[in-house]
VOPAGU-2260 file (C-alpha; in pm, 1 decimal, decimal comma):
REM VOPAGU-2260
SITE   aa  ch    i         X         Y         Z
SITE  GLU   A    0     -16,2    3309,6    -907,5
SITE  ALA   A    1    -152,7    2961,6    -982,0
SITE  LEU   A    2     136,4    2858,1   -1204,7
SITE  ALA   A    3     333,0    2565,6   -1050,7
SITE  SER   A    4     649,7    2779,2   -1085,2
SITE  ALA   A    5     493,9    3057,2    -868,6
SITE  ARG   A    6     334,3    2809,8    -626,8
SITE  LEU   A    7     671,2    2637,5    -582,1
SITE  ALA   A    8     840,6    2971,1    -513,6
SITE  SER   A    9     580,7    3060,0    -253,3
SITE  GLY   A   10     606,5    2718,7     -85,9
SITE  SER   A   11     260,6    2599,1    -181,1
SITE  PHE   A   12     360,2    2338,6    -434,5
SITE  GLY   A   13     485,7    2030,3    -251,5
SITE  ALA   A   14     469,0    1654,2    -215,7
SITE  ALA   A   15      89,2    1631,2    -262,9
SITE  GLU   A   16      97,9    1830,4    -583,3
SITE  ILE   A   17     401,7    1638,3    -708,2
SITE  ASP   A   18     223,3    1303,2    -656,5
SITE  ALA   A   19     -88,6    1434,3    -834,9
SITE  LEU   A   20     129,5    1560,7   -1123,2
SITE  ALA   A   21     314,2    1232,7   -1152,8
SITE  ALA   A   22     -19,3    1044,7   -1168,8
SITE  ARG   A   23    -160,1    1289,9   -1423,6
SITE  VAL   A   24     145,7    1264,7   -1657,2
SITE  ALA   A   25     147,4     883,8   -1626,5
SITE  GLU   A   26    -221,1     867,1   -1727,9
SITE  PHE   A   27    -163,9    1110,7   -2015,0
SITE  HIS   A   28     126,7     912,4   -2144,4
SITE  ALA   A   29     -61,4     580,0   -2117,0
SITE  ALA   A   30    -351,6     717,9   -2333,3
SITE  ALA   A   31    -127,5     903,5   -2583,3
SITE  PRO   A   32     -84,6     757,5   -2935,3
SITE  ALA   A   33     247,0     582,4   -2993,8
SITE  ALA   A   34     465,8     665,3   -3294,1
SITE  ARG   A   35     526,5     412,1   -3569,1
SITE  PRO   A   36     802,2     166,3   -3472,0
SITE  ASP   A   37     983,8     239,0   -3794,8
SITE  GLY   A   38     887,4     607,4   -3849,3
SITE  ARG   A   39    1095,9     916,8   -3838,8
SITE  LEU   A   40     933,7    1071,8   -3530,0
SITE  GLY   A   41    1137,4     991,6   -3225,1
SITE  ALA   A   42    1379,0     771,2   -3426,0
SITE  PRO   A   43    1727,6     738,2   -3261,6
SITE  GLY   A   44    1887,7     936,2   -3536,4
SITE  ALA   A   45    1648,1    1226,4   -3478,4
SITE  VAL   A   46    1716,1    1213,2   -3108,0
SITE  LEU   A   47    2089,0    1247,5   -3158,0
SITE  ALA   A   48    2042,3    1520,1   -3423,4
SITE  SER   A   49    1833,1    1728,3   -3180,4
SITE  ALA   A   50    2091,2    1690,9   -2906,6
SITE  LEU   A   51    2381,7    1786,1   -3129,7
SITE  GLN   A   52    2197,5    2088,1   -3259,9
SITE  ASN   A   53    2225,3    2240,6   -2917,7
SITE  PHE   A   54    2600,0    2246,1   -2950,1
SITE  GLU   A   55    2592,1    2373,4   -3306,1
SITE  GLN   A   56    2394,0    2675,3   -3182,3
SITE  MET   A   57    2576,1    2732,0   -2860,0
SITE  LEU   A   58    2938,3    2681,2   -2949,9
SITE  PRO   A   59    2968,4    2984,1   -3183,3
SITE  LEU   A   60    2819,5    3207,6   -2925,1
SITE  ALA   A   61    3037,5    3071,8   -2642,0
SITE  ARG   A   62    3367,8    3071,5   -2827,9
SITE  LYS   A   63    3667,0    3192,6   -2623,2
SITE  SER   A   64    3449,5    3198,1   -2308,1
SITE  PRO   A   65    3525,8    2991,7   -1991,2
SITE  GLU   A   66    3222,0    2772,4   -2084,6
SITE  ASP   A   67    3362,1    2671,5   -2424,2
SITE  SER   A   68    3553,8    2370,7   -2293,6
SITE  ALA   A   69    3255,3    2254,6   -2085,7
SITE  LEU   A   70    3036,4    2252,0   -2397,8
SITE  HIS   A   71    3294,2    2052,9   -2593,7
SITE  ALA   A   72    3315,4    1801,1   -2312,1
SITE  LEU   A   73    2939,0    1764,3   -2300,9
SITE  ARG   A   74    2925,5    1717,0   -2679,8
SITE  ARG   A   75    3174,5    1434,3   -2649,0
SITE  TRP   A   76    2971,1    1282,4   -2366,9
SITE  THR   A   77    2651,6    1310,8   -2567,4
SITE  GLU   A   78    2800,1    1130,2   -2867,5
SITE  ARG   A   79    2950,6     851,9   -2630,2
SITE  GLU   A   80    2637,4     809,9   -2437,1
SITE  PHE   A   81    2423,2     780,9   -2744,5
SITE  ALA   A   82    2656,0     527,3   -2893,7
SITE  ALA   A   83    2647,0     322,7   -2568,0
SITE  ARG   A   84    2266,9     346,9   -2544,6
SITE  GLN   A   85    2173,1     323,8   -2915,1
SITE  ALA   A   86    2016,2     -20,1   -2877,6
SITE  ALA   A   87    1810,3     117,3   -2587,5
SITE  PHE   A   88    1689,7     407,9   -2800,6
SITE  GLU   A   89    1589,0     168,0   -3083,1
SITE  ALA   A   90    1404,1     -49,4   -2837,6
SITE  ARG   A   91    1221,9     242,3   -2693,7
SITE  GLN   A   92    1087,2     344,9   -3033,0
SITE  ARG   A   93    1018,2     -21,1   -3134,9
SITE  ASN   A   94     823,9     -84,3   -2805,6
SITE  GLY   A   95     596,4     215,9   -2821,7
SITE  PHE   A   96     753,5     454,8   -2582,5
SITE  VAL   A   97     777,1     734,5   -2834,8
SITE  ARG   A   98     440,4     903,1   -2802,6
SITE  GLU   A   99     256,0    1218,2   -2874,8
SITE  CYS   A  100     358,9    1404,1   -2560,5
SITE  HIS   A  101     315,1    1759,9   -2428,0
SITE  GLY   A  102     669,1    1845,6   -2547,2
SITE  ASP   A  103     733,9    2147,4   -2325,8
SITE  LEU   A  104     642,6    2025,9   -1976,7
SITE  HIS   A  105     813,0    2251,8   -1727,8
SITE  LEU   A  106     663,2    2431,3   -1420,4
SITE  GLY   A  107     580,3    2737,8   -1610,6
SITE  ASN   A  108     341,0    2534,9   -1825,7
SITE  ILE   A  109     158,3    2377,6   -1537,8
SITE  VAL   A  110    -120,0    2555,9   -1347,5
SITE  VAL   A  111    -296,8    2439,8   -1027,9
SITE  LEU   A  112    -670,3    2452,3   -1067,8
SITE  ASP   A  113    -906,3    2338,3    -791,6
SITE  GLY   A  114    -604,4    2188,6    -618,4
SITE  ARG   A  115    -499,4    1979,6    -917,3
SITE  PRO   A  116    -191,3    2038,8   -1136,6
SITE  VAL   A  117    -306,6    2081,0   -1500,0
SITE  PRO   A  118     -35,0    2101,6   -1777,0
SITE  PHE   A  119    -117,4    2339,0   -2064,6
SITE  ASP   A  120      45,9    2505,9   -2365,0
SITE  CYS   A  121     183,3    2190,5   -2531,9
SITE  LEU   A  122     379,9    2203,9   -2860,2
SITE  GLU   A  123      94,9    2156,5   -3115,4
SITE  PHE   A  124     298,9    2350,6   -3368,4
SITE  ASN   A  125     603,3    2121,3   -3387,1
SITE  GLU   A  126     554,2    1745,3   -3416,8
SITE  GLU   A  127     928,8    1672,8   -3391,2
SITE  LEU   A  128     941,2    1833,2   -3044,4
SITE  ARG   A  129     600,6    1671,6   -2942,4
SITE  TRP   A  130     653,3    1307,0   -3059,1
SITE  ILE   A  131     919,4    1208,7   -2813,0
SITE  ASP   A  132    1016,4     937,5   -2570,8
SITE  VAL   A  133     800,9     962,9   -2264,5
SITE  MET   A  134    1129,3     976,7   -2065,9
SITE  SER   A  135    1228,8    1292,8   -2236,8
SITE  GLU   A  136     911,0    1451,2   -2100,1
SITE  VAL   A  137     980,3    1312,3   -1745,8
SITE  ALA   A  138    1330,1    1434,3   -1770,3
SITE  PHE   A  139    1212,6    1790,6   -1832,4
SITE  VAL   A  140    1001,8    1807,5   -1512,4
SITE  THR   A  141    1279,4    1640,7   -1314,9
SITE  MET   A  142    1541,0    1875,0   -1441,8
SITE  ASP   A  143    1325,5    2187,4   -1389,6
SITE  LEU   A  144    1264,6    2092,4   -1029,1
SITE  GLU   A  145    1637,7    2031,4    -960,6
SITE  ASP   A  146    1727,7    2363,7   -1128,4
SITE  ARG   A  147    1492,5    2530,4    -890,7
SITE  GLY   A  148    1667,2    2379,8    -596,1
SITE  ARG   A  149    1405,8    2106,7    -515,9
SITE  ASN   A  150    1597,2    1787,6    -573,0
SITE  ASP   A  151    1355,1    1631,3    -315,5
SITE  LEU   A  152    1055,2    1698,8    -538,5
SITE  ALA   A  153    1243,7    1604,8    -852,3
SITE  TRP   A  154    1320,3    1252,1    -729,5
SITE  ARG   A  155     979,1    1214,7    -576,0
SITE  PHE   A  156     823,6    1296,6    -911,3
SITE  LEU   A  157    1046,4    1049,1   -1095,0
SITE  ASN   A  158     983,6     766,2    -853,4
SITE  ARG   A  159     606,3     828,6    -843,2
SITE  TYR   A  160     598,7     820,0   -1231,3
SITE  LEU   A  161     802,5     498,5   -1240,3
SITE  GLU   A  162     579,5     337,4    -974,7
SITE  ALA   A  163     268,6     428,1   -1170,0
SITE  THR   A  164     401,8     316,2   -1512,2
SITE  GLY   A  165     656,8      50,5   -1441,6
SITE  ASP   A  166     871,3     199,2   -1711,1
SITE  TYR   A  167    1202,4     127,5   -1536,6
SITE  ALA   A  168    1346,9      39,6   -1874,9
SITE  GLY   A  169    1337,9     412,2   -1944,8
SITE  LEU   A  170    1618,7     468,8   -1692,7
SITE  GLY   A  171    1860,3     349,2   -1957,2
SITE  VAL   A  172    1791,7     665,7   -2162,6
SITE  LEU   A  173    1695,3     907,4   -1881,0
SITE  ARG   A  174    2039,0    1043,1   -1813,6
SITE  PHE   A  175    2074,0    1132,6   -2185,4
SITE  HIS   A  176    1746,6    1321,5   -2178,1
SITE  LEU   A  177    1829,7    1495,4   -1852,3
SITE  VAL   A  178    2147,3    1637,9   -2008,6
SITE  TYR   A  179    1956,8    1725,2   -2327,2
SITE  ARG   A  180    1682,7    1912,2   -2138,6
SITE  ALA   A  181    1937,4    2108,9   -1928,4
SITE  LEU   A  182    2129,6    2205,7   -2238,0
SITE  VAL   A  183    1814,1    2316,4   -2423,0
SITE  ARG   A  184    1747,6    2561,7   -2132,2
SITE  ALA   A  185    2115,0    2665,0   -2136,4
SITE  LYS   A  186    2081,3    2740,0   -2504,5
SITE  VAL   A  187    1770,6    2951,6   -2471,4
SITE  HIS   A  188    1936,3    3164,6   -2202,8
SITE  LEU   A  189    2265,3    3200,3   -2387,7
SITE  MET   A  190    2085,5    3307,9   -2708,3
SITE  ARG   A  191    1872,3    3560,1   -2515,0
SITE  SER   A  192    2184,9    3703,4   -2345,5
SITE  ARG   A  193    2321,7    3786,1   -2693,0
SITE  GLN   A  194    2021,5    3991,7   -2803,7
SITE  PRO   A  195    2094,6    4359,4   -2869,6
SITE  ARG   A  196    1991,7    4648,4   -2637,0
SITE  LEU   A  197    1971,7    4435,8   -2329,6
SITE  ARG   A  198    2009,9    4607,0   -1992,7
SITE  ARG   A  199    2331,6    4503,1   -1812,2
SITE  ALA   A  200    2145,6    4347,3   -1520,1
SITE  GLU   A  201    1930,4    4136,2   -1758,9
SITE  LYS   A  202    2229,6    4032,8   -1957,8
SITE  TYR   A  203    2400,5    3927,7   -1641,6
SITE  ARG   A  204    2096,2    3733,7   -1516,2
SITE  LEU   A  205    2067,9    3535,3   -1846,5
SITE  GLY   A  206    2440,7    3461,2   -1844,2
SITE  GLN   A  207    2419,2    3320,0   -1490,9
SITE  ALA   A  208    2118,0    3109,5   -1587,3
SITE  PHE   A  209    2308,0    2980,5   -1887,2
SITE  ARG   A  210    2604,6    2877,5   -1666,2
SITE  GLY   A  211    2373,2    2720,1   -1410,9
SITE  TYR   A  212    2205,5    2502,7   -1664,7
SITE  LEU   A  213    2545,2    2406,5   -1810,0
SITE  GLN   A  214    2670,3    2301,9   -1467,0
SITE  LEU   A  215    2358,2    2099,0   -1405,8
SITE  ALA   A  216    2407,1    1922,1   -1735,9
SITE  GLY   A  217    2763,4    1847,4   -1632,2
SITE  ARG   A  218    2643,5    1694,1   -1303,9
SITE  TYR   A  219    2398,2    1470,1   -1483,1
SITE  ALA   A  220    2675,5    1358,5   -1720,9
SITE  ALA   A  221    2912,7    1274,9   -1427,7
SITE  PRO   A  222    2689,2    1100,8   -1169,5
SITE  ALA   A  223    2821,0    1029,8    -819,8
SITE  GLY   A  224    2791,7     658,4    -872,6
SITE  ALA   A  225    2557,1     367,2    -832,8
SITE  VAL   A  226    2494,4     190,1    -495,1
SITE  LEU   A  227    2254,3     -89,0    -406,8
SITE  ILE   A  228    2069,6     -57,3     -77,3
SITE  LEU   A  229    1827,8    -313,6      66,7
SITE  ALA   A  230    1553,2    -182,6     296,4
SITE  HIS   A  231    1510,5    -502,4     509,0
SITE  GLY   A  232    1259,1    -577,2     776,0
SITE  LEU   A  233     918,1    -711,8     870,7
SITE  SER   A  234     604,2    -583,9     706,5
SITE  GLY   A  235     477,8    -277,4     897,0
SITE  CYS   A  236     816,4    -165,8    1030,0
SITE  GLY   A  237     806,0     161,1     827,8
SITE  LYS   A  238    1050,9      88,2     544,8
SITE  THR   A  239     855,1     272,7     274,7
SITE  THR   A  240     776,7     581,5     482,6
SITE  ALA   A  241    1124,3     608,3     630,9
SITE  THR   A  242    1314,4     565,1     304,7
SITE  GLN   A  243    1122,7     840,5     123,5
SITE  PRO   A  244    1357,9    1115,0     253,2
SITE  LEU   A  245    1659,6     901,8     168,5
SITE  VAL   A  246    1533,8     859,2    -188,4
SITE  GLU   A  247    1505,3    1238,9    -216,2
SITE  GLN   A  248    1847,5    1309,1     -63,6
SITE  LEU   A  249    2039,4    1050,2    -274,3
SITE  GLY   A  250    1852,0    1103,1    -604,0
SITE  ALA   A  251    1781,2     728,9    -588,6
SITE  VAL   A  252    1538,5     493,8    -770,3
SITE  ARG   A  253    1330,0     291,9    -522,3
SITE  LEU   A  254    1185,8     -43,6    -611,0
SITE  ARG   A  255     895,6    -167,1    -395,8
SITE  SER   A  256     807,9    -531,3    -377,0
SITE  ASP   A  257     439,6    -463,1    -293,6
SITE  LEU   A  258     398,7    -275,0    -621,8
SITE  GLU   A  259     597,1    -512,2    -836,6
SITE  ARG   A  260     424,1    -815,4    -696,4
SITE  LYS   A  261      89,5    -674,7    -806,4
SITE  ARG   A  262     221,5    -552,3   -1135,3
SITE  LEU   A  263     336,2    -900,8   -1226,3
SITE  HIS   A  264     -25,5   -1018,7   -1185,7
SITE  GLY   A  265    -190,7    -728,0   -1367,3
SITE  LEU   A  266    -323,4    -560,3   -1058,7
SITE  ALA   A  267    -338,7    -193,1    -976,3
SITE  PRO   A  268    -151,6     -88,6    -666,5
SITE  LEU   A  269    -454,8     -53,9    -442,5
SITE  ALA   A  270    -654,5    -341,8    -594,6
SITE  ALA   A  271    -739,0    -624,4    -356,0
SITE  SER   A  272    -595,0    -945,7    -481,0
SITE  GLY   A  273    -842,1   -1168,3    -307,6
SITE  SER   A  274    -558,9   -1405,7    -235,2
SITE  GLU   A  275    -535,5   -1619,1      76,8
SITE  LEU   A  276    -207,9   -1610,0     266,4
SITE  ALA   A  277     -42,9   -1870,7      47,2
SITE  GLY   A  278    -266,1   -1804,4    -252,7
SITE  ARG   A  279    -206,0   -1698,9    -607,4
SITE  ILE   A  280       2,1   -1375,7    -569,9
SITE  TYR   A  281     152,4   -1461,5    -229,5
SITE  SER   A  282     259,4   -1817,0    -304,5
SITE  ALA   A  283     624,9   -1918,2    -284,8
SITE  GLU   A  284     648,2   -1916,9    -660,1
SITE  ALA   A  285     492,4   -1564,8    -677,2
SITE  THR   A  286     736,7   -1433,7    -410,7
SITE  ALA   A  287    1030,5   -1579,2    -595,3
SITE  ALA   A  288     910,6   -1422,0    -925,3
SITE  THR   A  289     869,3   -1087,6    -741,6
SITE  TYR   A  290    1231,7   -1095,5    -621,8
SITE  ARG   A  291    1356,2   -1193,7    -963,2
SITE  ARG   A  292    1174,2    -892,3   -1111,5
SITE  LEU   A  293    1318,9    -669,7    -841,7
SITE  GLY   A  294    1660,3    -795,4    -921,4
SITE  MET   A  295    1617,6    -738,5   -1293,8
SITE  LEU   A  296    1497,8    -377,5   -1235,1
SITE  ALA   A  297    1779,2    -309,7    -993,7
SITE  GLN   A  298    2030,2    -422,6   -1253,7
SITE  VAL   A  299    1869,7    -182,7   -1503,0
SITE  ALA   A  300    1895,3     115,5   -1260,8
SITE  LEU   A  301    2248,4      30,9   -1163,6
SITE  ASP   A  302    2357,9       3,1   -1521,1
SITE  ALA   A  303    2218,8     349,3   -1581,7
SITE  GLY   A  304    2430,3     482,3   -1290,7
SITE  PHE   A  305    2160,5     549,4   -1036,1
SITE  PRO   A  306    2158,8     471,0    -664,3
SITE  VAL   A  307    1892,7     197,8    -599,1
SITE  ILE   A  308    1694,5     125,1    -288,6
SITE  VAL   A  309    1497,9    -206,0    -288,7
SITE  ASP   A  310    1208,1    -204,4     -46,7
SITE  ALA   A  311    1118,5    -558,1      52,2
SITE  THR   A  312    1121,4    -774,0     355,2
SITE  PHE   A  313    1435,9    -964,5     248,7
SITE  LEU   A  314    1371,1   -1219,3     538,1
SITE  LYS   A  315    1557,7   -1500,4     357,4
SITE  ARG   A  316    1934,9   -1506,9     337,0
SITE  ALA   A  317    1925,1   -1634,7     -27,0
SITE  GLU   A  318    1714,2   -1331,1    -121,5
SITE  ARG   A  319    1970,1   -1091,4      26,0
SITE  GLU   A  320    2264,2   -1281,4    -125,4
SITE  SER   A  321    2122,9   -1267,4    -475,8
SITE  PHE   A  322    2122,5    -889,3    -450,5
SITE  ARG   A  323    2469,4    -876,5    -308,2
SITE  ALA   A  324    2576,6   -1068,1    -620,1
SITE  ILE   A  325    2401,8    -802,6    -837,9
SITE  ALA   A  326    2594,9    -532,0    -663,9
SITE  GLU   A  327    2924,9    -717,7    -704,8
SITE  ARG   A  328    2864,6    -762,7   -1077,2
SITE  SER   A  329    2791,2    -396,1   -1110,3
SITE  GLY   A  330    3091,0    -287,2    -909,5
SITE  ALA   A  331    2847,4    -104,2    -673,1
SITE  PRO   A  332    2870,2     -69,0    -297,0
SITE  PHE   A  333    2616,3    -291,0    -111,2
SITE  LEU   A  334    2449,3    -187,3     207,5
SITE  ILE   A  335    2151,7    -319,4     419,0
SITE  LEU   A  336    1916,2     -97,1     611,4
SITE  ASP   A  337    1809,7    -322,7     897,4
SITE  PHE   A  338    1470,4    -186,6    1020,2
SITE  HIS   A  339    1341,0    -281,3    1355,5
SITE  ALA   A  340    1059,0    -174,9    1576,8
SITE  PRO   A  341     871,3    -322,5    1875,6
SITE  LEU   A  342     624,9    -588,2    1767,4
SITE  GLU   A  343     326,0    -402,5    1929,2
SITE  ILE   A  344     403,0    -101,7    1708,0
SITE  VAL   A  345     441,3    -317,4    1396,9
SITE  ARG   A  346     108,2    -496,6    1469,7
SITE  ALA   A  347     -70,4    -160,9    1523,4
SITE  ARG   A  348      68,3     -18,8    1201,7
SITE  ILE   A  349     -49,7    -317,1    1001,8
SITE  VAL   A  350    -397,6    -296,2    1141,1
SITE  GLU   A  351    -412,4      82,1    1073,7
SITE  ARG   A  352    -282,4      42,8     713,5
SITE  LEU   A  353    -534,8    -222,8     628,2
SITE  ALA   A  354    -814,9      -5,0     769,9
SITE  ARG   A  355    -701,3     288,7     560,0
SITE  ALA   A  356    -677,3      79,5     241,0
SITE  ASP   A  357    -434,9     329,4      91,9
SITE  ASP   A  358    -127,1     116,2      39,8
SITE  ALA   A  359     -21,6    -156,2    -206,6
SITE  SER   A  360      69,5    -391,8      77,6
SITE  GLU   A  361    -193,2    -644,5     184,3
SITE  ALA   A  362      14,8    -796,9     459,5
SITE  ASP   A  363    -208,3    -864,7     761,6
SITE  LEU   A  364    -132,5   -1000,9    1108,7
SITE  ALA   A  365    -130,4   -1363,0     974,8
SITE  VAL   A  366     140,6   -1264,4     722,0
SITE  LEU   A  367     340,4   -1103,6    1004,4
SITE  GLU   A  368     330,2   -1421,1    1210,6
SITE  ARG   A  369     451,8   -1627,4     914,3
SITE  GLN   A  370     736,9   -1380,9     871,0
SITE  LEU   A  371     832,7   -1407,4    1232,6
SITE  ALA   A  372     846,3   -1781,7    1206,1
SITE  ALA   A  373    1040,6   -1788,2     878,2
SITE  ARG   A  374    1285,0   -1498,6     895,8
SITE  GLU   A  375    1655,2   -1575,9     887,4
SITE  PRO   A  376    1880,6   -1333,4    1087,7
SITE  LEU   A  377    2161,5   -1139,2     918,2
SITE  THR   A  378    2489,4   -1327,0     908,3
SITE  PRO   A  379    2810,9   -1170,6    1049,2
SITE  ALA   A  380    2915,5   -1079,8     689,0
SITE  GLU   A  381    2575,3    -918,0     636,9
SITE  MET   A  382    2596,1    -730,5     970,7
SITE  ALA   A  383    2918,9    -577,2     845,4
SITE  ALA   A  384    2722,9    -417,4     561,3
SITE  ALA   A  385    2417,7    -329,5     771,2
SITE  PHE   A  386    2293,2      -1,4     920,3
SITE  ALA   A  387    2049,7     -37,9    1199,4
SITE  VAL   A  388    1733,6     175,8    1165,4
SITE  ASP   A  389    1506,9     238,5    1463,1
SITE  ALA   A  390    1171,4     251,4    1289,9
SITE  THR   A  391     988,0     399,6    1586,2
SITE  GLY   A  392    1144,9     750,5    1546,8
SITE  PRO   A  393    1010,6    1042,1    1335,3
SITE  VAL   A  394    1074,2    1045,8     969,1
SITE  SER   A  395    1302,9    1329,8     862,1
SITE  HIS   A  396    1586,8    1410,2     628,5
SITE  ASN   A  397    1824,4    1466,6     924,2
SITE  ARG   A  398    1798,4    1110,9    1050,3
SITE  TRP   A  399    1979,6     982,3     738,0
SITE  ARG   A  400    2291,3    1194,8     775,0
SITE  PRO   A  401    2495,0     919,3     952,4
SITE  PHE   A  402    2394,7     665,8     684,2
SITE  ILE   A  403    2475,0     905,5     399,3
SITE  GLU   A  404    2818,2     968,0     556,5
SITE  ARG   A  405    2882,2     589,5     571,2
SITE  LEU   A  406    2766,4     559,7     215,8
SITE  ARG   A  407    3010,3     825,1     105,1
SITE  ARG   A  408    3293,6     630,8     271,0
SITE  SER   A  409    3173,1     313,3     100,5
SITE  ALA   A  410    3169,7     477,9    -233,6
SITE  GLY   A  411    3511,6     638,0    -192,0
SITE  GLY   A  412    3357,9     990,0    -145,1
SITE  ARG   A  413    3154,9     979,2    -468,0
SITE  ALA   A  414    2808,5     958,1    -326,1
């Protein structure tokens, strides 16, 4: 009953457990040994060979079935995607992201002990399956949660992991690994369904699972399309809290200025910088560097085909325009979430947040006053791309339905 898979089914494995799991996996990966940059373990050729082996084993079993054409299409996609991302795979190995991982990290191999998710049963017996890109491991958890109908937890896990590690470069190979992981599970179920002396009901169940994983792989290989969304507004107006349900609904990557500002200066998310208002990490130069980093990461995520939400104040017109230019270069729709709330609520939130000391933001009331004095209103052109968000209301998935409908129209129905 303590398995994460059982806890998820019973409704007792949720956001808190996902956050703890993401932190645990991030810590494990950070401490795990890295493979040799020029070694065979995790080398790009080995990655492609493992992916193609899925098709070599499935295609003979699926011949003349309705799924045969889907498998052939996914094989062609796998070869194209690898060719397009080969330089990224090479960089991943060269830069130490191939590590001695768990290798089989799905919810059936995670148990909740004393309230903490603990992975177990790693692949000690097979070094090829264990020495992998950390993103392949992250993809397995993400895919398993989506297969179980919990897209919200899947994208929460991915974003929490990325926030903890800063490994946004891994997004370039993530989609390949998502497809690979779904196809591994498809293969296992297809092979089991062909075993002799199976009861009809079990054979049917295995066949349905095979088709479900195949369809999931197909969705990963044909994403809805990238979009760039700015979460704009004063500190304390609720951008991070309010956009969490949107991240989960869209399957989006969220970039937070508070986290990336501290990462640039080698600080942990909750570490106190000790800076004065215009000091080291909050100087104009540091702020400009933070926006440059956010822009670079947004470009990486867009290039990988993911929706992107950038959570920053964006009080200056030049800051907003630089991101509009990124969207235009990427051919992605560009939208602005314009957050607003009464100033008394914003001030109260800032005071409460500082007292809790549980958030990366160190913005205080003095910072807020500077923002109020320096902010530049949205231009008429920006207003045309803006969606007003009343930040005083409750946070829920339903509140984002009108925005998602607008986004679908902006993306031509693809989102």
